[in-house]
C-alpha positions as CSV (number, residue, x, y, z in Angstrom):
1,X,0.1,0.2,0.2
2,X,0.6,2.7,0.2
3,X,3.2,5.3,-0.3
4,X,3.5,9.2,0.2
5,X,4.4,11.7,-2.4
6,X,6.9,14.4,-2.7
7,X,4.6,17.3,-2.5
8,X,4.2,19.3,0.8
9,X,2.1,17.7,3.3
10,X,-0.1,20.5,4.6
11,X,-2.3,19.7,6.8
12,X,-5.1,22.5,6.9
13,X,-6.0,24.9,4.3
14,X,-6.9,28.6,4.3
15,X,-11.1,30.1,5.0
16,X,-10.2,31.4,0.9
17,X,-9.0,27.6,0.3
18,X,-11.7,26.4,2.1
19,X,-14.5,28.4,0.3
20,X,-13.3,27.0,-3.0
21,X,-13.5,23.5,-2.0
22,X,-16.2,21.2,-3.3
23,X,-17.5,18.7,-0.8
24,X,-17.9,14.9,-3.4
25,X,-21.2,13.5,-3.3
26,X,-21.5,10.2,-1.2
27,X,-21.6,6.4,-2.8
28,X,-19.9,5.8,-5.8
29,X,-18.9,7.4,-9.2
30,X,-18.6,4.5,-11.4
31,X,-22.6,1.6,-11.5
32,X,-20.4,-1.4,-11.0
33,X,-17.0,-2.9,-9.7
34,X,-13.9,-1.8,-11.4
35,X,-11.7,-5.2,-12.1
36,X,-10.0,-6.9,-9.5
37,X,-6.1,-7.2,-10.4
38,X,-5.1,-10.2,-10.7
39,X,-2.5,-10.7,-7.8
40,X,-5.9,-10.3,-5.4
41,X,-8.2,-12.7,-7.2
42,X,-4.7,-15.3,-6.9
43,X,-4.5,-14.5,-2.9
44,X,-8.8,-15.3,-2.8
45,X,-8.9,-18.7,-4.3
46,X,-5.1,-19.8,-2.9
47,X,-6.4,-19.7,0.4
48,X,-9.6,-21.2,-1.1
49,X,-12.3,-18.2,-0.7
50,X,-14.4,-15.8,-1.9
51,X,-14.3,-11.4,-1.7
52,X,-17.2,-11.7,0.1
53,X,-16.5,-14.7,2.8
54,X,-13.2,-12.5,3.3
55,X,-15.2,-9.9,3.2
56,X,-17.9,-11.6,5.8
57,X,-14.9,-12.7,8.5
58,X,-13.3,-9.8,8.3
59,X,-16.9,-7.7,9.5
60,X,-17.7,-10.1,11.9
61,X,-14.0,-9.5,13.5
62,X,-14.5,-5.7,13.8
63,X,-18.3,-6.6,15.4
64,X,-17.3,-9.2,18.1
65,X,-13.5,-6.9,19.0
66,X,-14.9,-4.4,20.8
67,X,-11.4,-3.1,22.6
68,X,-10.5,-2.3,18.3
69,X,-13.4,-1.1,17.8
70,X,-13.0,1.3,20.9
71,X,-9.2,2.0,19.6
72,X,-10.4,2.8,16.7
73,X,-12.8,6.1,18.0
74,X,-10.1,7.9,19.8
75,X,-7.4,7.6,16.9
76,X,-10.0,9.0,14.8
77,X,-11.1,11.7,17.3
78,X,-8.0,12.3,17.3
79,X,-7.6,13.6,13.9
80,X,-10.2,14.8,13.1
81,X,-11.7,12.0,11.1
82,X,-14.1,10.0,10.9
83,X,-13.9,6.6,11.8
84,X,-15.7,4.2,9.0
85,X,-13.1,5.4,7.1
86,X,-10.2,3.4,9.4
87,X,-12.6,0.9,9.4
88,X,-13.2,0.7,5.7
89,X,-9.2,0.3,4.7
90,X,-8.8,-2.1,7.7
91,X,-11.7,-4.2,5.0
92,X,-10.4,-3.4,2.1
93,X,-7.4,-4.4,2.9
94,X,-8.1,-7.6,4.4
95,X,-10.7,-8.3,1.7
96,X,-8.5,-8.1,-0.9
97,X,-4.6,-7.5,-0.3
98,X,-4.5,-10.0,2.6
99,X,-5.5,-13.1,4.1
100,X,-8.8,-12.7,6.5
101,X,-8.8,-11.2,9.5
102,X,-8.6,-13.8,12.3
103,X,-8.7,-11.8,15.2
104,X,-6.9,-8.0,16.5
105,X,-5.3,-10.2,19.4
106,X,-2.6,-12.2,16.4
107,X,-1.8,-8.9,15.4
108,X,-0.5,-7.5,19.7
109,X,1.2,-11.1,20.1
110,X,3.1,-11.1,16.4
111,X,4.4,-7.3,17.8
112,X,5.5,-9.1,20.8
113,X,7.3,-11.7,18.7
114,X,9.3,-8.8,16.8
115,X,10.7,-7.1,19.6
116,X,14.3,-8.4,20.1
117,X,15.2,-9.1,16.3
118,X,18.0,-8.0,15.8
119,X,18.3,-6.5,11.9
120,X,19.1,-3.4,9.8
121,X,17.6,-1.5,6.7
122,X,19.9,-2.3,4.8
123,X,20.9,-3.5,0.7
124,X,24.2,-5.5,0.5
125,X,25.1,-4.8,3.4
126,X,24.4,-1.1,2.8
127,X,21.9,0.4,5.0
128,X,19.5,2.5,3.9
129,X,21.0,6.0,5.8
130,X,24.3,5.5,4.4
131,X,23.1,4.1,0.8
132,X,20.8,8.1,0.5
133,X,24.2,10.6,0.7
134,X,24.9,9.5,-2.1
135,X,25.3,13.0,-4.0
136,X,22.1,11.4,-6.8
137,X,20.2,12.3,-3.9
138,X,21.7,16.3,-3.2
139,X,17.9,17.3,-3.8
140,X,16.6,15.6,-1.3
141,X,18.9,17.5,1.3
142,X,17.1,21.1,0.7
143,X,16.5,22.5,3.9
144,X,12.3,22.5,3.3
145,X,12.8,19.0,1.9
146,X,14.7,17.6,5.3
147,X,12.5,19.5,7.7
148,X,9.1,17.2,6.8
149,X,9.8,13.0,6.6
150,X,6.9,12.9,4.2
151,X,8.9,15.1,1.9
152,X,11.9,13.4,2.3
153,X,11.5,10.5,1.8
154,X,9.4,10.6,-0.6
155,X,12.3,12.1,-2.2
156,X,14.1,9.6,-1.3
157,X,12.4,7.3,-3.2
158,X,12.0,8.8,-6.1
159,X,15.5,9.0,-6.3
160,X,15.6,5.3,-5.8
161,X,13.0,4.9,-9.1
162,X,15.0,6.8,-11.5
163,X,18.5,6.6,-10.7
164,X,19.2,3.1,-9.5
165,X,16.0,0.8,-9.5
166,X,17.3,-1.5,-11.9
167,X,20.6,0.1,-13.5
168,X,24.2,-0.2,-13.5
169,X,26.0,3.1,-10.9
170,X,29.2,3.1,-10.1
171,X,30.0,-0.9,-12.0
172,X,27.7,-1.9,-9.3
173,X,23.7,-3.6,-10.8
174,X,20.4,-2.3,-8.3
175,X,17.5,-4.7,-8.3
176,X,14.2,-3.7,-10.5
177,X,12.4,-3.5,-6.6
178,X,10.7,-0.3,-4.9
179,X,12.2,1.5,-2.2
180,X,10.9,-0.7,0.3
181,X,10.8,-4.2,-1.0
182,X,15.1,-2.9,-1.4
183,X,15.5,-1.9,1.9
184,X,13.0,-2.3,3.7
185,X,11.8,-6.1,4.2
186,X,15.0,-7.8,5.9
187,X,13.1,-10.0,7.7
188,X,9.6,-11.0,5.6
189,X,8.3,-11.4,2.0
190,X,5.7,-9.4,2.2
191,X,6.0,-5.5,1.6
192,X,3.5,-4.4,4.0
193,X,2.6,-5.9,7.7
194,X,-0.3,-5.7,10.4
195,X,-4.2,-4.4,11.0
196,X,-3.9,-2.0,8.7
197,X,-1.3,-3.8,6.0
198,X,1.9,-0.8,6.3
199,X,5.0,-0.6,4.4
200,X,7.8,0.3,7.0
201,X,8.4,3.3,4.0
202,X,5.5,4.0,4.6
203,X,5.7,4.5,8.2
204,X,8.7,6.8,8.7
205,X,6.5,9.5,5.9
206,X,3.8,9.8,8.2
207,X,5.7,9.9,11.4
208,X,6.3,13.6,12.1
209,X,2.4,13.9,10.8
210,X,2.2,11.1,14.1
211,X,3.9,13.0,16.2
212,X,2.8,16.3,16.0
213,X,-1.0,14.7,17.6
214,X,0.0,11.8,19.7
215,X,2.5,11.2,22.7
216,X,4.5,8.7,20.1
217,X,8.1,9.8,18.9
218,X,9.7,10.3,15.5
219,X,10.7,7.1,14.0
220,X,14.5,6.4,12.4
221,X,15.3,4.2,10.1
222,X,18.8,3.2,12.3
223,X,15.2,2.4,15.1
224,X,13.9,-1.0,12.9
225,X,12.3,-2.3,15.5
226,X,10.3,0.8,16.9
227,X,9.5,0.8,12.7
228,X,8.4,-2.5,13.0
229,X,6.7,-2.2,15.8
230,X,4.4,0.6,15.1
231,X,3.7,-1.4,11.9
232,X,1.9,-4.6,13.4
233,X,0.9,-3.1,17.0
234,X,-2.6,-2.1,16.4
235,X,-2.2,0.4,19.0
236,X,0.3,2.6,17.6
237,X,-0.7,1.3,13.6
238,X,-4.3,2.6,13.9
239,X,-2.6,6.3,14.5
240,X,-0.1,6.0,11.2
241,X,-3.8,4.9,9.7
242,X,-5.6,7.8,10.6
243,X,-2.4,10.1,9.6
244,X,-2.4,7.8,6.1
245,X,-6.2,9.0,5.4
246,X,-6.1,12.1,7.6
247,X,-3.0,13.2,4.7
248,X,-5.0,12.2,1.8
249,X,-8.2,14.4,3.1
250,X,-5.5,17.4,3.0
251,X,-4.3,16.7,-0.6
252,X,-7.5,16.8,-1.8
253,X,-8.4,19.6,-0.3
254,X,-5.2,22.0,-0.7
255,X,-4.3,20.5,-4.3
256,X,-7.4,18.8,-6.0
257,X,-10.0,21.5,-4.5
258,X,-13.0,18.9,-3.4
259,X,-13.7,18.1,0.3
260,X,-13.9,13.3,0.1
261,X,-13.9,13.7,3.7
262,X,-17.6,12.2,2.9
263,X,-17.0,9.8,1.2
264,X,-14.8,6.5,2.2
265,X,-14.5,5.1,-0.3
266,X,-12.5,7.6,-2.0
267,X,-10.0,7.4,1.1
268,X,-9.9,3.9,1.2
269,X,-9.0,3.5,-2.4
270,X,-6.2,6.6,-2.1
271,X,-4.8,4.7,1.2
272,X,-4.8,1.1,-1.1
273,X,-3.2,3.0,-4.1
274,X,-1.3,5.4,-2.1
275,X,0.4,9.9,-3.5
276,X,-2.4,11.2,-2.8
277,X,-0.9,14.7,-3.1
278,X,0.7,13.4,-6.7
279,X,-2.9,11.8,-8.0
280,X,-4.8,15.3,-6.8
281,X,-2.7,17.2,-8.3
282,X,-3.5,14.4,-11.5
283,X,-7.0,14.3,-11.0
284,X,-6.8,18.4,-11.1
285,X,-5.5,19.1,-14.3
286,X,-7.5,15.9,-15.7
287,X,-11.1,18.5,-15.1
288,X,-13.3,16.0,-14.1
289,X,-16.3,17.1,-12.0
290,X,-15.1,14.2,-9.3
291,X,-12.3,11.9,-7.8
292,X,-13.5,7.9,-8.8
293,X,-13.0,5.3,-6.8
294,X,-11.4,1.6,-8.0
295,X,-11.7,-2.0,-7.1
296,X,-11.3,-1.6,-3.3
297,X,-13.1,1.9,-2.8
298,X,-15.3,1.1,-4.0
299,X,-17.0,-1.8,-2.2
300,X,-16.4,0.5,1.0
301,X,-19.0,2.5,-0.9
302,X,-21.0,-0.2,-2.4
303,X,-21.4,-1.7,2.2
304,X,-21.2,1.4,3.5
305,X,-24.3,0.0,5.9
306,X,-22.7,-3.0,6.7
307,X,-20.1,-0.5,8.1
308,X,-21.8,2.0,9.9
309,X,-23.5,-0.9,11.1
310,X,-20.4,-1.4,13.3
311,X,-20.5,2.2,15.0
């Protein structure tokens, strides 16, 4: 899931900007569900399940886990978003992009099991903090970029994609992998983890936003154990989920000039796709009346009554 762009992640828009923002209507723009990617259908077939069965199962888990639902509501209130956005993202991830959620408790257990394991975010024995000291990353060292974790890590990611990914640099051939896969997967084959299926890179991007609104310290790549704990422990990961959603809403208000806060299918779509600031800019350029949901967000809007019943 889920990687942020280089554009400045603003939390608020001015009064003049707010007056020009149009509110996106509820519901889907597409009459039928957009095509579901093959990778998702393959995972579901391999588990001998169906999308409907997985949807119903994750809904049942959320319904009986009062502790988790209470946490979702509390975190949503802190980040000034409707809890339905967090619920939609959890349901979407566990319906399409992950095996079915069995219980939130399993993630607390996994978070504890990862504690104490020593590893580093590195490629070929070189730590990511050292790697980004190369001259190719000079533009990422500008003060306004360094001040924002989102801008900083997004800049590193973009430079990796344009200068290193799948290329030969200084007689070294670099893998044709994205930045997260190349540096942030020292233990596992998957790209994202936990209740919200977060990637370590996304967590590092959102750490400033979370720090401003919670009691959690800022995370650094030099402390991978803390980064993985943030992805796995629901007590922390819910804050990062909320920050991602809040960031998407801010992007579309600031750049796209539309308010998507009343459309959980759109926030779920952006949670799934990532890059909300780039996508907001692209939407503005297209001249479309409203942003449109993908297959993942379409389900959230289509089954919105079932999701709201959890609240």
